[in-house]
MARPA-791824 format. One record per residue (C-alpha): residue in one letter; y, z negated, x; residue number from 1. Coordinates in steps of 0.5 Angstrom, whole numbers. Example, Ala and Ser with C-alpha at 12.3 -4.5 7.8 and 13.67 -1.06 7.14 Angstrom:
2
<node r="A" v="-9" w="-16" u="25" k="1"/>
<node r="S" v="-2" w="-14" u="27" k="2"/>
This chain:
234
<node r="M" v="-6" w="-3" u="58" k="1"/>
<node r="G" v="-5" w="-10" u="55" k="2"/>
<node r="V" v="-12" w="-10" u="51" k="3"/>
<node r="L" v="-13" w="-17" u="52" k="4"/>
<node r="N" v="-6" w="-19" u="48" k="5"/>
<node r="L" v="-8" w="-16" u="42" k="6"/>
<node r="R" v="-4" w="-20" u="37" k="7"/>
<node r="R" v="3" w="-18" u="41" k="8"/>
<node r="N" v="6" w="-16" u="35" k="9"/>
<node r="R" v="8" w="-24" u="33" k="10"/>
<node r="R" v="4" w="-24" u="26" k="11"/>
<node r="T" v="0" w="-30" u="24" k="12"/>
<node r="A" v="-2" w="-27" u="18" k="13"/>
<node r="P" v="-4" w="-21" u="15" k="14"/>
<node r="A" v="3" w="-18" u="13" k="15"/>
<node r="A" v="0" w="-13" u="8" k="16"/>
<node r="E" v="0" w="-19" u="4" k="17"/>
<node r="S" v="7" w="-19" u="4" k="18"/>
<node r="L" v="8" w="-12" u="1" k="19"/>
<node r="T" v="8" w="-9" u="-6" k="20"/>
<node r="Q" v="3" w="-3" u="-6" k="21"/>
<node r="T" v="9" w="1" u="-7" k="22"/>
<node r="Q" v="12" w="-1" u="-1" k="23"/>
<node r="Q" v="6" w="0" u="3" k="24"/>
<node r="R" v="5" w="7" u="1" k="25"/>
<node r="L" v="13" w="8" u="3" k="26"/>
<node r="V" v="11" w="5" u="10" k="27"/>
<node r="W" v="5" w="10" u="10" k="28"/>
<node r="R" v="10" w="16" u="8" k="29"/>
<node r="I" v="15" w="15" u="13" k="30"/>
<node r="A" v="11" w="14" u="18" k="31"/>
<node r="A" v="7" w="20" u="17" k="32"/>
<node r="L" v="14" w="24" u="17" k="33"/>
<node r="V" v="16" w="20" u="23" k="34"/>
<node r="L" v="10" w="21" u="27" k="35"/>
<node r="D" v="9" w="29" u="26" k="36"/>
<node r="Y" v="13" w="34" u="30" k="37"/>
<node r="P" v="20" w="33" u="30" k="38"/>
<node r="H" v="22" w="40" u="26" k="39"/>
<node r="Q" v="29" w="41" u="23" k="40"/>
<node r="S" v="26" w="39" u="16" k="41"/>
<node r="T" v="24" w="32" u="18" k="42"/>
<node r="L" v="31" w="31" u="22" k="43"/>
<node r="D" v="35" w="33" u="16" k="44"/>
<node r="L" v="31" w="27" u="12" k="45"/>
<node r="L" v="33" w="22" u="17" k="46"/>
<node r="G" v="38" w="19" u="14" k="47"/>
<node r="D" v="34" w="18" u="7" k="48"/>
<node r="L" v="28" w="16" u="11" k="49"/>
<node r="H" v="33" w="10" u="14" k="50"/>
<node r="A" v="36" w="8" u="8" k="51"/>
<node r="A" v="29" w="8" u="5" k="52"/>
<node r="A" v="26" w="4" u="11" k="53"/>
<node r="A" v="32" w="-1" u="10" k="54"/>
<node r="D" v="29" w="-4" u="4" k="55"/>
<node r="I" v="22" w="-5" u="6" k="56"/>
<node r="P" v="21" w="-12" u="8" k="57"/>
<node r="A" v="20" w="-15" u="15" k="58"/>
<node r="P" v="17" w="-13" u="20" k="59"/>
<node r="A" v="15" w="-6" u="18" k="60"/>
<node r="G" v="22" w="-4" u="15" k="61"/>
<node r="P" v="26" w="-6" u="21" k="62"/>
<node r="D" v="21" w="-3" u="26" k="63"/>
<node r="L" v="21" w="4" u="22" k="64"/>
<node r="V" v="29" w="3" u="22" k="65"/>
<node r="A" v="29" w="2" u="30" k="66"/>
<node r="C" v="25" w="9" u="31" k="67"/>
<node r="I" v="29" w="13" u="26" k="68"/>
<node r="D" v="35" w="10" u="29" k="69"/>
<node r="H" v="33" w="13" u="36" k="70"/>
<node r="M" v="31" w="19" u="33" k="71"/>
<node r="R" v="38" w="20" u="30" k="72"/>
<node r="E" v="41" w="19" u="37" k="73"/>
<node r="Q" v="37" w="24" u="41" k="74"/>
<node r="D" v="38" w="31" u="42" k="75"/>
<node r="P" v="33" w="35" u="38" k="76"/>
<node r="I" v="31" w="39" u="44" k="77"/>
<node r="A" v="30" w="33" u="48" k="78"/>
<node r="L" v="27" w="29" u="42" k="79"/>
<node r="A" v="22" w="35" u="41" k="80"/>
<node r="A" v="20" w="35" u="49" k="81"/>
<node r="R" v="19" w="27" u="49" k="82"/>
<node r="Y" v="14" w="28" u="43" k="83"/>
<node r="V" v="10" w="33" u="46" k="84"/>
<node r="E" v="10" w="29" u="53" k="85"/>
<node r="T" v="8" w="23" u="49" k="86"/>
<node r="F" v="3" w="25" u="44" k="87"/>
<node r="D" v="0" w="32" u="47" k="88"/>
<node r="L" v="0" w="31" u="54" k="89"/>
<node r="R" v="-3" w="24" u="54" k="90"/>
<node r="R" v="-10" w="23" u="53" k="91"/>
<node r="R" v="-9" w="15" u="51" k="92"/>
<node r="S" v="-4" w="16" u="46" k="93"/>
<node r="S" v="-7" w="22" u="42" k="94"/>
<node r="L" v="-5" w="22" u="34" k="95"/>
<node r="H" v="-12" w="25" u="33" k="96"/>
<node r="L" v="-16" w="19" u="31" k="97"/>
<node r="S" v="-23" w="21" u="32" k="98"/>
<node r="Y" v="-21" w="24" u="39" k="99"/>
<node r="Y" v="-21" w="17" u="42" k="100"/>
<node r="A" v="-29" w="16" u="41" k="101"/>
<node r="Y" v="-31" w="23" u="42" k="102"/>
<node r="G" v="-26" w="27" u="46" k="103"/>
<node r="D" v="-26" w="35" u="45" k="104"/>
<node r="T" v="-34" w="35" u="44" k="105"/>
<node r="R" v="-39" w="37" u="39" k="106"/>
<node r="N" v="-40" w="30" u="37" k="107"/>
<node r="R" v="-34" w="30" u="34" k="108"/>
<node r="G" v="-35" w="35" u="29" k="109"/>
<node r="M" v="-39" w="30" u="24" k="110"/>
<node r="A" v="-33" w="25" u="25" k="111"/>
<node r="L" v="-28" w="30" u="23" k="112"/>
<node r="L" v="-33" w="32" u="17" k="113"/>
<node r="R" v="-32" w="25" u="14" k="114"/>
<node r="F" v="-24" w="26" u="14" k="115"/>
<node r="K" v="-25" w="33" u="11" k="116"/>
<node r="T" v="-30" w="30" u="6" k="117"/>
<node r="A" v="-25" w="25" u="4" k="118"/>
<node r="Y" v="-20" w="30" u="2" k="119"/>
<node r="R" v="-24" w="34" u="-2" k="120"/>
<node r="N" v="-27" w="29" u="-6" k="121"/>
<node r="A" v="-20" w="27" u="-8" k="122"/>
<node r="G" v="-18" w="34" u="-10" k="123"/>
<node r="L" v="-15" w="36" u="-3" k="124"/>
<node r="E" v="-16" w="42" u="1" k="125"/>
<node r="L" v="-13" w="42" u="8" k="126"/>
<node r="G" v="-11" w="48" u="11" k="127"/>
<node r="D" v="-14" w="51" u="17" k="128"/>
<node r="H" v="-8" w="49" u="21" k="129"/>
<node r="E" v="-9" w="42" u="23" k="130"/>
<node r="L" v="-15" w="38" u="24" k="131"/>
<node r="P" v="-16" w="33" u="19" k="132"/>
<node r="D" v="-16" w="26" u="23" k="133"/>
<node r="F" v="-9" w="28" u="25" k="134"/>
<node r="L" v="-6" w="21" u="24" k="135"/>
<node r="P" v="1" w="24" u="20" k="136"/>
<node r="V" v="-4" w="28" u="15" k="137"/>
<node r="V" v="-8" w="21" u="14" k="138"/>
<node r="L" v="-2" w="17" u="12" k="139"/>
<node r="E" v="1" w="23" u="8" k="140"/>
<node r="F" v="-6" w="23" u="4" k="141"/>
<node r="A" v="-6" w="15" u="3" k="142"/>
<node r="A" v="1" w="15" u="1" k="143"/>
<node r="T" v="1" w="21" u="-4" k="144"/>
<node r="T" v="-6" w="23" u="-6" k="145"/>
<node r="D" v="-11" w="18" u="-6" k="146"/>
<node r="P" v="-9" w="11" u="-3" k="147"/>
<node r="Q" v="-16" w="8" u="-4" k="148"/>
<node r="R" v="-19" w="13" u="0" k="149"/>
<node r="G" v="-13" w="13" u="5" k="150"/>
<node r="W" v="-14" w="6" u="6" k="151"/>
<node r="R" v="-21" w="6" u="8" k="152"/>
<node r="L" v="-20" w="12" u="13" k="153"/>
<node r="L" v="-15" w="8" u="16" k="154"/>
<node r="T" v="-18" w="1" u="16" k="155"/>
<node r="T" v="-25" w="4" u="19" k="156"/>
<node r="H" v="-21" w="7" u="25" k="157"/>
<node r="R" v="-17" w="0" u="25" k="158"/>
<node r="A" v="-19" w="-1" u="33" k="159"/>
<node r="V" v="-17" w="6" u="34" k="160"/>
<node r="V" v="-10" w="5" u="31" k="161"/>
<node r="E" v="-9" w="-1" u="35" k="162"/>
<node r="V" v="-11" w="3" u="42" k="163"/>
<node r="L" v="-5" w="8" u="40" k="164"/>
<node r="R" v="-1" w="2" u="39" k="165"/>
<node r="L" v="-2" w="-2" u="45" k="166"/>
<node r="S" v="-1" w="5" u="49" k="167"/>
<node r="L" v="5" w="7" u="46" k="168"/>
<node r="H" v="8" w="0" u="48" k="169"/>
<node r="D" v="5" w="0" u="55" k="170"/>
<node r="S" v="9" w="7" u="56" k="171"/>
<node r="G" v="15" w="4" u="53" k="172"/>
<node r="S" v="15" w="9" u="47" k="173"/>
<node r="P" v="20" w="8" u="41" k="174"/>
<node r="Y" v="15" w="11" u="37" k="175"/>
<node r="A" v="11" w="4" u="38" k="176"/>
<node r="G" v="15" w="1" u="33" k="177"/>
<node r="V" v="12" w="6" u="28" k="178"/>
<node r="L" v="5" w="4" u="30" k="179"/>
<node r="D" v="7" w="-4" u="29" k="180"/>
<node r="A" v="10" w="-2" u="22" k="181"/>
<node r="L" v="3" w="1" u="20" k="182"/>
<node r="C" v="-1" w="-4" u="23" k="183"/>
<node r="S" v="3" w="-9" u="19" k="184"/>
<node r="T" v="0" w="-6" u="13" k="185"/>
<node r="L" v="-7" w="-6" u="15" k="186"/>
<node r="P" v="-12" w="-12" u="16" k="187"/>
<node r="E" v="-12" w="-16" u="22" k="188"/>
<node r="L" v="-17" w="-14" u="28" k="189"/>
<node r="D" v="-24" w="-18" u="27" k="190"/>
<node r="T" v="-28" w="-19" u="32" k="191"/>
<node r="E" v="-32" w="-12" u="32" k="192"/>
<node r="D" v="-25" w="-9" u="32" k="193"/>
<node r="R" v="-23" w="-13" u="38" k="194"/>
<node r="A" v="-29" w="-11" u="42" k="195"/>
<node r="Q" v="-28" w="-4" u="40" k="196"/>
<node r="V" v="-21" w="-4" u="42" k="197"/>
<node r="V" v="-23" w="-6" u="49" k="198"/>
<node r="K" v="-28" w="-1" u="50" k="199"/>
<node r="L" v="-24" w="5" u="48" k="200"/>
<node r="A" v="-18" w="2" u="52" k="201"/>
<node r="A" v="-23" w="1" u="58" k="202"/>
<node r="E" v="-27" w="8" u="58" k="203"/>
<node r="G" v="-22" w="13" u="55" k="204"/>
<node r="P" v="-24" w="19" u="51" k="205"/>
<node r="P" v="-30" w="23" u="54" k="206"/>
<node r="E" v="-28" w="29" u="58" k="207"/>
<node r="D" v="-34" w="33" u="57" k="208"/>
<node r="T" v="-30" w="39" u="53" k="209"/>
<node r="V" v="-35" w="43" u="50" k="210"/>
<node r="G" v="-32" w="45" u="44" k="211"/>
<node r="L" v="-32" w="43" u="37" k="212"/>
<node r="D" v="-38" w="46" u="32" k="213"/>
<node r="T" v="-33" w="49" u="27" k="214"/>
<node r="Y" v="-40" w="50" u="23" k="215"/>
<node r="A" v="-40" w="43" u="22" k="216"/>
<node r="L" v="-33" w="42" u="19" k="217"/>
<node r="D" v="-34" w="45" u="13" k="218"/>
<node r="P" v="-36" w="40" u="7" k="219"/>
<node r="A" v="-39" w="45" u="3" k="220"/>
<node r="L" v="-45" w="46" u="8" k="221"/>
<node r="H" v="-46" w="38" u="8" k="222"/>
<node r="P" v="-46" w="36" u="0" k="223"/>
<node r="H" v="-50" w="30" u="2" k="224"/>
<node r="I" v="-44" w="27" u="6" k="225"/>
<node r="D" v="-39" w="23" u="2" k="226"/>
<node r="E" v="-34" w="19" u="6" k="227"/>
<node r="Y" v="-34" w="12" u="6" k="228"/>
<node r="P" v="-36" w="11" u="-1" k="229"/>
<node r="I" v="-32" w="7" u="-6" k="230"/>
<node r="G" v="-34" w="0" u="-6" k="231"/>
<node r="A" v="-38" w="1" u="1" k="232"/>
<node r="T" v="-36" w="-4" u="7" k="233"/>
<node r="R" v="-35" w="-1" u="14" k="234"/>
């Protein structure tokens, strides 16, 4: 993985500054849909998503358009198979943000709890069918429910998003452009982020799969835990 080439994306200044808040949230909304499993309901929206992305300034808009164009050209069955191969079968390109640091271990429970607490504090109850650190869920939350809390979740996991972006580029995935678009809405990597990227990319997720502690994932059992409080820094 090209972990030493962390500025591969031709940005010299934070691209987030060139987007309005509405455009930033639109990038997140489109990315949430495109990065989710390609159900027929999503495929039916690709024309509308293409039109919306085309109005977003570079680099985010063109990056999204390129991936959407690829999806529109693919046979749905082949597209679904490629999606599973990319995100479900490759440990280094998982869409679950806490997986990179903790794998499927009990230590991951508290990390997942912070996501669930963020959603609950914003008045959103996440269903049991999806883990709360799934990137499309985080992006949907940031785009449509609570941009401030969503932004905090994304920037707190900035290094993980970068590892995913690099992994998709290294494998030649058309989804890499979606991560490019997402990263263009986020702050540039700082020194701490860069060190974490190198560490996560070198070590990979832990392989000790002892199972998640489902008891620990209920925010009601941990009322003292607030997700990254308003005004707090990372």
